[in-house]
C-alpha positions as CSV (number, residue, x, y, z in Angstrom):
1,M,0.1,0.2,0.1
2,F,3.2,2.3,-0.2
3,L,2.3,2.3,-3.0
4,S,-0.9,3.4,-4.0
5,N,-1.7,7.3,-2.5
6,Y,-5.4,6.0,-2.4
7,N,-6.9,3.7,1.0
8,Y,-7.4,0.2,1.2
9,F,-10.5,-1.1,-1.5
10,Q,-10.7,3.2,-2.2
11,F,-10.7,1.7,-6.0
12,V,-14.3,0.2,-5.2
13,F,-15.4,4.0,-5.4
14,R,-13.5,5.7,-8.4
15,T,-15.2,7.7,-10.8
16,S,-13.7,8.0,-14.8
17,T,-14.1,11.5,-14.5
18,A,-14.0,14.1,-12.5
19,Q,-17.1,16.3,-13.0
20,N,-18.6,12.5,-12.4
21,M,-16.4,13.3,-8.9
22,A,-18.0,16.3,-8.3
23,E,-21.7,15.4,-8.5
24,N,-21.4,12.5,-6.6
25,S,-19.7,12.5,-2.9
26,A,-18.7,9.3,-2.3
27,L,-17.0,9.0,-6.2
28,I,-12.8,9.6,-6.3
29,Y,-10.9,9.5,-9.7
30,I,-8.0,8.0,-8.7
31,P,-5.6,7.9,-12.5
32,T,-5.5,4.6,-14.3
33,G,-2.4,3.9,-13.3
34,Q,-2.6,4.1,-9.9
35,F,-6.5,2.7,-10.5
36,I,-4.5,-0.8,-11.1
37,I,-2.2,0.0,-8.1
38,N,-5.0,0.4,-5.6
39,I,-6.2,-2.9,-6.8
40,L,-3.2,-4.8,-7.0
41,A,-2.2,-3.8,-3.5
42,S,-5.4,-4.7,-1.3
43,I,-5.4,-7.9,-3.1
44,V,-1.9,-8.7,-2.4
45,I,-2.7,-7.5,1.2
46,T,-6.0,-9.5,1.2
47,I,-4.3,-13.0,0.8
48,S,-1.5,-11.9,3.3
49,V,-3.7,-11.6,6.0
50,I,-5.6,-14.9,5.2
51,A,-2.2,-16.4,5.1
52,T,-1.5,-14.8,8.2
53,I,-4.8,-16.3,9.7
54,F,-4.3,-20.0,8.1
55,S,-0.8,-20.0,9.2
56,G,-1.5,-18.9,12.7
57,W,-4.5,-21.3,13.6
58,T,-1.9,-24.6,12.5
59,Y,0.7,-23.3,14.7
60,I,-1.5,-23.1,17.6
61,K,-3.6,-26.7,16.7
62,D,-0.2,-28.2,16.2
63,G,1.6,-26.7,18.8
64,K,-0.8,-27.1,21.7
65,E,0.6,-30.3,23.3
66,I,3.7,-27.9,24.3
67,F,1.5,-25.8,26.6
68,K,0.0,-28.9,28.1
69,D,3.5,-29.4,29.9
């Protein structure tokens, strides 16, 4: 997300023109390059969070006999 100037999953509220942005305050204008970077960064962060959760679950599940002692 350091490469993107926009928040996590901000591309959902993207509009294609600055005029549409002025008409609807919920929308933002993101240039095409930043749009692609925001999509990729959001997907990569989501995948890494899911992998972290599964890794933590496996660590706790396989290591619970250590805590029994």
